[in-house]
C-alpha positions in Angstrom: 157.9 51.0 94.0 158.7 49.2 97.2 156.6 49.6 100.4 159.3 51.3 102.5 160.0 54.1 99.8 156.2 54.9 99.5 155.7 54.8 103.4 158.5 57.2 103.9 157.2 59.7 101.4 153.7 59.9 103.3 152.9 62.8 105.3 149.5 62.9 106.4 149.6 65.8 109.1 147.0 68.4 107.8 146.5 66.5 104.4 143.0 67.3 103.1 141.6 64.1 102.2 138.0 63.5 100.8 136.7 60.0 101.5 133.9 58.9 98.8 131.0 57.1 100.6 130.2 55.8 103.9 130.0 52.0 104.4 132.1 49.2 105.3 135.3 50.5 103.7 134.5 54.1 103.7 134.3 54.6 107.7 137.4 52.7 108.5 139.3 54.7 105.8 138.0 58.1 107.3 138.9 57.1 110.8 142.4 55.6 109.9 143.2 59.0 107.9 141.9 60.9 110.6 144.0 59.2 113.2 147.2 59.8 110.9 146.5 63.6 111.4 144.7 64.1 108.0 141.8 66.6 107.9 139.1 64.4 106.5 135.8 65.3 105.0 133.4 62.4 104.1 130.8 62.9 101.2 127.9 60.7 100.7 125.1 60.6 98.3 122.6 59.4 100.8 121.1 61.1 103.5 119.0 58.7 105.1 118.3 57.8 108.9 121.4 55.2 108.7 123.8 57.6 106.8 123.0 60.4 109.7 123.6 57.8 112.4 127.1 57.1 111.0 127.9 60.8 110.2 127.1 61.6 113.9 129.8 58.9 115.0 132.1 60.4 112.7 131.6 63.9 113.7 131.8 63.0 117.4 135.2 62.2 116.6 136.1 65.5 114.9 135.7 64.3 111.3 133.8 66.3 108.6 130.8 64.6 107.1 128.5 66.1 104.0 125.5 64.1 103.3 123.3 64.3 100.4 126.1 65.7 98.3 128.5 63.3 96.7 128.9 65.2 93.3 131.1 68.4 94.6 134.8 68.4 95.3 135.4 70.1 98.7 137.5 73.0 98.6 141.2 72.1 99.1 140.9 68.4 98.5 144.4 67.0 98.1 143.5 63.4 97.7 140.2 61.3 97.4 139.9 58.0 99.0 136.9 56.1 97.6 134.9 53.0 98.5 134.8 50.4 95.9 131.0 50.7 94.7 131.6 54.5 93.4 131.6 54.2 89.6 134.4 56.2 87.7 132.1 58.5 86.1 130.6 60.1 89.1 130.9 63.7 88.8 133.1 64.0 91.9 135.8 62.2 90.2 135.4 64.4 87.2 135.9 67.3 88.9 138.8 65.5 90.6 140.3 64.8 87.2 140.3 68.3 86.3 141.7 69.6 89.3 144.5 67.1 89.2 143.7 65.4 92.3 144.7 61.5 92.8 141.9 59.1 93.5 142.8 56.1 95.7 140.6 53.0 96.8 140.8 51.5 100.1 143.2 48.8 98.9 145.5 51.4 97.6 145.4 53.0 100.9 146.1 49.9 102.7 148.9 49.4 100.3 150.7 52.7 101.1 150.1 52.4 104.7 152.2 49.1 105.0 155.3 49.4 107.0 158.8 48.3 106.5 159.1 44.4 106.4 155.1 44.2 105.8 153.6 40.7 104.8 153.6 40.3 101.1 150.2 39.7 99.2 148.9 36.7 97.2 146.2 38.0 95.6 143.0 36.6 93.7 140.4 38.2 91.3 138.2 36.7 88.8 134.5 37.3 88.1 133.5 33.9 90.1 135.2 31.8 92.5 137.3 34.6 94.4 136.3 34.2 98.1 136.4 30.6 98.0 139.8 30.3 96.4 141.2 32.7 98.9 139.9 31.1 101.7 141.1 27.9 100.3 144.6 29.6 100.0 144.3 30.7 103.4 143.6 27.3 104.8 146.9 25.9 102.8 148.8 28.6 104.0 147.8 27.9 107.9 148.6 24.2 107.4 152.1 25.3 106.3 152.6 27.0 109.7 152.3 30.3 108.4 150.7 33.2 110.2 148.1 34.5 107.7 144.5 35.7 107.0 142.1 35.9 104.1 141.3 39.5 103.6 139.9 42.3 101.4 136.4 41.6 100.5 136.2 39.0 103.1 137.4 38.2 106.7 139.9 40.9 108.3 139.5 44.1 106.5 142.8 45.0 104.5 143.5 48.3 106.8 143.0 46.3 110.1 145.5 43.6 108.6 148.1 46.4 107.7 147.9 48.5 110.9 146.7 46.0 113.4 149.0 44.5 116.1 148.9 41.1 114.5 152.0 40.3 112.5 151.6 38.3 109.6 154.0 36.1 107.3 151.6 36.2 104.1 148.1 37.8 103.3 145.8 36.0 101.1 143.8 39.0 99.5 140.7 38.8 97.5 140.4 41.9 95.2 137.4 42.7 92.9 137.7 44.6 90.0 136.3 47.8 91.5 139.1 47.7 94.0 141.7 47.2 91.4 140.4 50.0 89.4 141.4 52.2 92.3 144.5 50.6 93.4 147.4 51.9 90.8 150.6 51.0 92.7 149.6 47.8 94.4 152.2 45.0 93.2 151.6 41.8 94.9 154.1 38.4 95.3 151.9 36.6 93.1 148.5 36.9 91.7 145.8 34.9 90.0 142.8 35.5 87.5 140.4 32.8 88.1 138.0 33.6 85.1 136.6 36.3 83.0 133.0 36.8 82.0 130.8 39.7 81.5 129.7 41.4 85.1 129.6 44.6 86.4 129.6 46.3 83.0 127.2 49.2 84.1 130.2 50.1 86.3 133.1 49.6 84.2 131.5 50.5 80.8 132.6 47.8 78.8 134.2 44.1 78.7 137.6 45.4 77.7 137.4 47.9 80.9 136.4 45.2 83.2 139.1 42.8 81.8 141.9 45.6 82.2 140.9 46.2 85.7 141.3 42.5 86.4 144.6 42.2 84.7 146.0 44.9 86.9 146.3 42.2 89.6 149.3 41.0 87.2 151.3 44.3 87.4 154.7 44.2 88.9 154.0 40.4 90.2 157.5 39.1 91.7 157.2 35.4 91.4 153.9 34.1 89.5 150.9 35.3 87.6 148.5 32.3 87.8 146.0 32.1 84.9 143.1 29.6 83.8 144.4 27.3 80.8 140.6 27.1 79.9 140.1 30.9 79.6 142.3 32.4 77.0 141.6 36.0 78.3 143.1 35.4 81.6 146.3 34.2 79.9 146.1 37.3 77.4 146.2 39.6 80.6 149.4 37.7 81.9 151.0 38.4 78.5 150.2 42.2 78.7 151.3 42.8 82.2 154.5 44.6 83.2 156.1 42.0 85.7 159.4 41.8 87.7 162.3 40.0 85.9 162.1 36.4 86.3 158.0 36.2 87.1 156.5 33.3 85.5 153.3 32.3 84.0 151.5 29.5 85.8 148.7 27.8 84.3 146.0 25.8 85.9 143.9 23.1 84.1 141.2 20.4 84.9 143.1 18.4 82.3 146.9 16.9 82.4 149.0 19.8 83.0 151.8 20.7 80.8 155.2 22.4 82.1 154.7 25.1 84.3 150.9 24.3 84.9 149.1 22.5 88.0 146.4 20.2 86.8 144.6 17.0 87.2 145.6 13.4 86.2 143.8 10.2 87.3 142.0 11.8 90.3 145.0 13.7 91.5 146.1 17.3 91.8 149.5 17.3 90.5 151.9 20.2 90.1 154.4 20.5 87.0 155.4 24.0 87.8 157.2 24.3 91.0 159.4 21.1 90.7 162.8 20.4 89.4 163.0 19.4 85.9 159.2 20.2 85.3 159.6 18.8 81.6 159.6 15.3 83.0 158.6 15.6 86.6 155.2 16.3 88.6 154.4 16.6 92.2 151.4 14.9 93.6 149.5 17.5 95.8 146.2 16.3 96.9 143.2 13.8 95.5 140.5 15.1 93.9 138.3 13.8 96.6 139.8 16.0 99.2 138.2 19.0 97.8 135.0 19.7 99.0 132.7 19.8 97.1 134.6 18.3 94.0 132.6 20.2 91.5 134.7 21.0 88.5 134.9 24.7 89.2 135.8 23.9 92.8 138.7 22.0 91.5 139.8 24.9 89.5 139.6 27.1 92.7 141.8 24.5 94.5 144.3 24.4 91.7 144.5 28.2 91.6 145.0 28.2 95.4 147.5 25.8 95.3 149.6 27.5 92.7 149.8 30.6 94.6 151.0 28.8 97.8 153.4 26.8 95.8 154.6 30.2 94.3 155.4 31.2 98.0 157.2 27.9 98.5 154.7 26.0 100.6 155.1 22.1 100.4 153.0 19.5 98.8 151.8 17.9 102.3 150.5 21.6 103.4 148.5 22.0 100.3 146.9 18.7 100.9 146.2 19.2 104.5 144.9 22.6 104.0 142.4 21.5 101.2 141.1 18.8 103.3 140.8 21.1 106.4 138.5 23.6 104.0 135.0 23.9 104.1 133.1 26.6 101.5 130.8 29.3 103.0 127.4 28.5 102.7 125.2 29.0 99.7 127.9 27.7 97.5 127.1 24.3 95.7 126.1 23.2 99.3 124.1 19.8 99.9 121.1 20.8 101.9 119.5 17.6 102.1 118.8 14.2 100.3 114.8 13.7 100.2 113.4 10.4 98.4 116.5 9.9 96.6 116.5 13.6 95.3 119.6 15.7 96.4 118.8 19.4 97.0 121.7 21.7 96.3 122.1 25.6 97.3 124.4 27.8 95.1 122.4 30.9 95.8 125.7 32.6 95.6 125.6 31.6 91.4 124.4 35.4 91.0 125.4 35.6 87.4 125.4 33.2 84.4 129.0 32.4 84.5 128.6 31.1 88.1 125.3 29.2 87.4 127.0 27.5 84.2 129.9 26.1 86.5 127.2 24.9 89.0 124.8 23.2 86.1 128.2 21.5 85.0 128.6 19.9 88.2 125.3 17.9 88.1 123.1 15.7 85.9 120.0 15.7 85.6 119.0 18.8 87.1 115.7 20.5 88.3 116.8 24.0 88.0 115.5 26.9 90.0 116.5 30.0 88.7 115.7 33.6 88.3 116.1 36.8 90.1 117.3 40.4 89.0 119.1 39.7 85.7 121.3 42.9 85.8 121.6 43.2 82.0 122.4 39.6 81.5 121.0 37.4 78.7 120.6 33.6 79.0 120.6 32.0 75.6 124.4 30.6 75.9 123.8 29.3 79.5 120.6 27.5 78.5 122.3 26.2 75.3 125.2 24.6 77.1 123.1 23.2 79.9 120.0 22.1 78.2 120.8 18.2 78.0 121.3 18.2 81.8 117.7 19.7 82.7 114.9 17.4 83.8 112.9 20.6 84.6 113.1 24.1 85.5 111.2 26.3 88.2 111.4 30.2 87.8 111.1 32.7 90.3 112.0 36.6 90.5 111.4 39.8 88.5 113.4 38.7 85.3 112.3 35.0 85.1 110.8 35.8 81.6 114.1 36.1 80.2 115.2 32.6 81.3 111.9 31.3 80.2 112.3 32.5 76.7 115.9 31.2 76.7 114.4 27.7 77.5 111.8 28.0 75.0 114.3 29.0 72.4 117.0 26.2 73.1 115.3 23.6 75.5 111.6 23.5 74.4 111.1 20.2 75.6 112.3 20.9 79.2 109.0 21.5 81.3 109.1 25.0 82.8 107.0 26.0 86.0 107.0 30.0 85.9 106.0 31.3 89.5 104.5 34.7 89.2 104.6 35.7 92.9 107.4 37.5 94.9 106.0 37.1 98.6 108.0 35.0 101.4 106.1 32.1 100.3 107.5 31.7 96.9 110.6 29.8 97.3 108.6 27.3 99.2 106.3 26.8 96.3 109.4 26.7 94.2 110.9 23.9 96.0 107.5 21.8 96.0 107.3 22.4 92.2 110.9 21.2 91.9 110.3 18.1 93.9 107.1 17.4 91.6 109.5 17.3 88.8 112.4 15.4 90.1 113.0 11.8 90.0 115.2 9.5 92.4 118.8 10.2 91.3 118.4 13.9 90.2 119.3 17.0 91.8 117.2 20.0 92.5 119.6 23.0 92.1 119.3 26.4 93.2 121.7 28.4 90.6 119.7 31.3 89.9 122.0 33.3 87.6 120.5 36.6 88.7 120.9 38.7 91.8 118.5 38.4 94.6 117.4 42.0 95.7 114.0 41.7 93.8 112.8 38.9 96.5 115.5 38.8 99.2 118.0 41.2 101.1 120.9 39.2 99.6 121.9 35.7 98.4 122.4 34.4 101.9 118.7 35.1 102.7 117.7 33.4 99.3 119.8 30.4 100.1 118.4 30.2 103.6 114.6 30.3 102.4 115.6 27.6 100.1 117.2 25.5 102.9 114.3 26.2 105.1 111.9 25.0 102.2 113.8 21.8 101.7 113.9 20.7 105.4 110.1 21.5 105.8 109.6 19.1 102.3 111.7 16.5 104.2 109.8 16.9 107.4 106.5 16.2 105.5 107.7 13.8 103.3 105.8 15.1 100.6 108.1 14.9 97.7 
């Protein structure tokens, strides 16, 4: 269904809309809907000081807020707009289903509110690498002279991008599995699934449901469905998708690409998808050294970004220029410092085993700092794949025993330091212990494979603690 057709059908005046959840997406959605004339009620499970302050602001604007009861469907509700974190099994949604009330996420709302001639979306999802890939894509699009923004879970909010005064040529959109679950009518120009690994299964209920929600990004694609050749599950999602006539499956690979693929040949990123006579020809796009950092999983991110940009008609020079200009966000395989010949790398963003595996694959030998909240993960496969690269391991956090046991089973020769402390000085001790185990030429790698909230506010704070500890180590020369 086209954006113009949908937009013309919407009449918000007097429509009773329930917004599920305060927060970064719920509050803007409530304000937008209220501004369109809807009768908005926000429901929220929590009733803490912060929620009460947020509620007071909204109520002063004429929006009804109900705190401490996110389970009961407000009388007369015609539509629910939910924040991404609310699980599908919430009682509110069960009540909505029984009443025949439709449920949208904030992404669906943004899609429905696009006006005629709205900018097309190039969208990215996957278990890991979404933010980096979307920001790479935006950098490439900017290098091509296009008006664009990185939106979704990052940068500009989708609602602001759709409703703001800025006019975009194209949007680079990051979409989580949560957002895709609640976005039934979104149809993007071209979409990519970077990878699939078990994550958020407590929310989705099963790996199959998680994969199915990721696969929604391909529904109705117009030009290209971009998939990871090394991850067959992503290609399977393409095969199952209902796309527009003429839409193509485009693979990316760290190896030599076949026709309709992008890949790597002798240190060069090449395109055999968007060229004439792709059976025989290839277009050079950039050098591996143009991608920072040139770790394997980051090269894969660059190829996915390049594929989406090429699907939109961007030339090879802009791909190269955009990748050269791009710098990753902090705490993503970021070299902090080299101390006495040992590199200290912060990948605090590696909050699950799939991300940690990619990070560990980029270095050898490694002293690995790991641990935190496991979120139900197991570590045997990760340790098996990475064991030969490990010089040693330093374990921190609430669920470190799970990693220690996996190391004992699959890498018994690797020395392990188990830090039984969760105070603010724990990271400093972890870095000192890692320095003791490391030799010149090694990499001390913070790739926790776990969430951070047992010890830190978020992964950013964990990464900052690591970087501070490394700089303190460098200042004392005590390595």
